[in-house]
N, C-alpha and C positions, 0 to 999 in steps of 0.2 A: 504493500500500500504506500509506504513512504517513497520508494523510487518513482512510483507513478505520480505522486503529488509533486515531488521535486522537479521531475522532468516537465510536467505540465506547466508549473509556475515559470520555469526557465524559458520554455517556448513562448508562453504568453507575454512575458516581459521583454524578450528580445525581438519579437516580431515587429513592434513599432520602429526599432532601430534598423531592422532589415528593410522596412518600407522606405525609410529615409535614405538608406544606402542605395536601394534600387533607383530611387528618384535621382540621386546624385550621379550615378554612373549611366543613367539612361536606359535601364532595363524596364521599360514601360510597354505594355501591350495596348496600343491605341487602335481601336477598330476603324478609325478614320484613315489610318495608314495601312493596317493589316486587313486586307480585303478577302482573306481566305474564307471559303464557305463554312468552315467549322466554327468560326468565331461567332459567339452568341451574346457577348456582353456589348453594352452600348456606350461605355465611357472608359477612359484610360485607366488601366489597373497595373500597379507594379507587379513584376514577376519576382522570382528569387525566394519563394517560400521555403525552399530546401535549406536555406542558410540557418534560420532560427530553429528549424526542426533538427538539423545536424548539431547545432550548438547544445541543444537540450540533450540529445543522445550522447554527445561527447562528454559533457560535464558530468551527467548522471552516471554514465558508465565508469568513468574514472573514480567516482565516489563509491559506487556500490558493487562494482565487479572486480574480481582479481585481474591485475594487469598481466596477462599471459600472452603467448603468441597467437592464440585464437582470437582474443579480443583485439589485438593489434591488427591482425589480418582483416577482421570485420571493419574496423575503423578506417583502415587504408582503403578498402573498397568503397566505403561510404564517402571518404574525401574525394576520391576520383569522380564519383557520380555527382557530388555537389559542385565541384569545380567545373566539370563538364556542363552541368546544368546552368551555371551562371553564364558561361560562354554561349550556350545555346539560347538562353534568354536574351542575350545581347545581339548575337549574330545569326540565329536560326541555322544551326549547323545541318549539314546533309545527314539524313536519317541513317545512311549506311556508315558514315563516320561515327555517328553516335552508337551504332550497333557494335562496331569494332572496339570502341572505348569501353562500352558496357561489358564486353567479354573480358577485357583486362580487369575491370572492377570485380567481376564475378570470380576471376581466377585468384584474387587476393586471399579470401578466406580458405579457398581450397589449398593454396600453397601453405597456409598456416596449419593445415591438418584437419580441416572440417570437410567431411565427405559423406557420401551415402554408401554404406557397405552392403546394404540389402534393401529390398522392397518387398512388400507383401504380394503374394500371387493371388489374384482373384479366384483361382481354381483351387486354392489351398496351399499352405506352406509358404516358403519365402524364395525369392530369387537372389542368389548370391552375386554381388557385384565386385567382390574383393579380388577376383582373379581375372586376368593375369596381373602380375606385379613385376615392376622393374626395381631392383635393389642396387644401390650405389653408395659409395663413400663420399661424404661431404663434410669438410672440416673435422675429420677424424670420427665422424658418426655415420652409422649405417642408416640410410634413408630409403624410403620406398615410394614408388608411384603406382597407385592402383588405377590402371589405365581405364577400365570401363567405369569404375566408380567416379573417378575425377571428371571424365568426359560427361557422364550423366549429370553430375552435380553442377558443372559449369553451364550445361544446357538448361537445367532446371532453373537456376538463378537468373540467367539471362532471359529465359522464356517468361518468367513471372514478372521481371522488371518491365518488359514490354507489354505484357497483358494488362498490368495495373495501369501503366501509362496510357494505353490506348482505350481500355474499357472501363476503368474506374474513375477517370478524371474527365469531367464534362461540365458540370454545373457547380455553382457555389456550394461548398461544403461536402460535396459528394465523396471526394477522395479521402478527406480527413476522417469522416464518419465511418466509411467502409474499413479503413486501416485500423482504427481504434477497435472496432468489433472483431476483426480478424485476429489482431494481436492478442486481445483478451481471450478469444477462443483458444489460442495456443497456450496462453498462460493457464487457463483452467484445465486444459488437457495435461499439461506438465505437472499440475498440482496432484493429479492422480498417481504420479510416480514420484512424489516428493520424498518418499522413503529412500529413494536413490539420491544421494547427495550431489551427484553430477547434474541433476535436473534443477537444482536451486539457481545456478546462474542463468539457465534458460528462462525460468519464471521471472527473474529480475529483469532480464533483457526484454522479454515480452512486455512486462509492465512499463518499462522505460519507453519502449516503442509506442505503446498505447498512450502513455502520458504525453509524449512529445507531440503527437498529432492531435490529442485532445486539447492541449494548450494552444495549438495553432488554430483550432476550429473556430473560436469566437471571431477571429479576424478573417476567416474563410467563408463563413455562412453568409447567406444573402443579407444585404448587398456586400459582396466580398471587398475587403480593403487591400488584399494581396492574393496573388495566385501562387499555387505551389510550384508551378513551372515544371520543366522536365526533371530538374534535380529532385524536387520534392516527391514527384510521382514515382520515378524510378527507384529512389531511396526506399519508398514504401514497399515496392515489390521485392527489392533486394533484401531488406530486413525480414520480411515475412518468409521469403524463401529460405534464408539462413536459419530462421527460427524453426521452420518445419523440418529441417535437416537435424538440428540439434535436439528437438523434442522427440527423440526415439524414432526419427525418420517417418514422421506422419505427413508425408507428401499428399496422400489421398485425402486426408482431413482438410487440408488447405484448398485442394482442388474443389471440394464440395462447398466450402465457405465462400470462395470466390467464383462460384459457379456462374453467376450472371455476367460479370465482366469477361470471364474466360470464354464462355460460349458466344457472347455478343461479339467479342473480338474475332473468334473463329469464323463466325458467319460473315463478318465484315471483310476479313482477308479473302475468303472464298469469293464473295461478291466482287471485290476489286479485281481479283485475278480473272474471273469470268468476264469482266468488263474490259479486260486487256489494260488494266491500270496497275501501277506499282502497289504491292500490298502494304507498304510502309508510309505512303503519302496520305495525309489526312483528308477526310471529306466530311460531308454532313449526312452520314448514313448510320451512325451509331444509334443504339436504343434510346439514349437520352435525347438525341435530336428528334427522334420519332415521337417520343412522349411529349416533348415541347410542342411539336407540330400538331399533336392531337389535342392540345389545349391545356395540358398541365403546366403549372408554374415551376420555376426553378426550385423553389423550396419543396414542392410536392414531389418532384423528380428525385431530389436528394433523399427525402424521407422514404420514398419507394425503395431506393437502393439500400438504405440503412436497414429497413424492415426486412427485406428479403435476405440480406446478408446475416442478420441476427437469427432469423428462422433457420437458415441453412447451417449456421454455426451451432445452434442447439441440436439440430439433427446430426451433424457431423460428430458431435461428442457421444452420440448414442448409436452409431451405426458400425457394423463390421465392414470388412473390405468389400465383400460381395454386394452388400446393400448400398455402399457408396457408389458402386458402378451403376446399379439400377437407378439410384437417385440422379446421377449425372445424365443418364439417358432420358429420364423423365423431364429434367430441367431443360435439356436440349430440345425436346419435342414441344414443351409448353412455350419456351422462349421463341422457338422458330415460328410457332403458330401466332404468337403475339406480334412478332416482327412483321410477318406477312399481313396480318390484319391492320396494323398501323400503317404499313406501306401503301395499302390500297384503300384505306379509309380516307374520306374527304378531309382535307386539312383545314384547321381553323386559323384565323388571324390571331396570333399570340403576342402581337406587339404591345397590347395594353395590359397583358397579364404576366407580370414578371415574378412577383413575390409568391 
């Protein structure tokens, strides 16, 4: 509880400073200048929300967590994402360049020894990812590279960073609330294994992550005073992915919790490819855009995402591996039907209904 409160307070107090910093260096998203179809705000808003979130994460982690190589690896990856986020907020970096830098950030915790040694098999048992291994001497110590495990972990972290950035960030407060709920779900999951002392740092880090985004939320809800930017959104996906690995490799749990942004992004990528467009270039085709076009306000859309994420979080804590698969299939079918209905439903004029 204390790490959650401290990180929330730090994020809340440092966000006004980040707003001033963003205004000073000119990382402002002005819809009069940025004519991209995905832009839905109507007034200039500072970017750079990843900065106060990272400061809350950094300070709280140094206070409450043991400073070991794993924590250093996590923080190094976070620094890479936040710095890249500031540059992207300023210069709108090429998506493929961001992907490459994101891979480097994902590799940092893996290099520090965080990895996925096994995953649950939906048909029963587990799938061992620890083989094959490459062993070598480095500074007088024998070290190992778990080839399949490390590749899978890097892919998972990078994948989730982009899923959260593309599917969980759209309207005021959406990303912050979803991240808080997802991080708390992992914290509650890890509490079940609290008899294992190795899970205590995971619980603390999950609480810090939830607190950092909760403290940012008052500045992010409608009408938002600052946007999380690329740094804030990818940092959320990065931390949630790392936490899912550390919490006894509960990758499936997080897949269920983030079912809506994950499936929405999947549909979006397929739609773009079928339309002969790049899957990484943004457009106005995400679920939150369709909900706005259907007449919902920004606040209502954010609450919709929060509520569904909370429901899925509760379910994920009480489902076995096989039932998680069935749940994701059900979500995919329901969401697909909703997207089709919203796509062909007559659109309303939503210019007067923002709140």
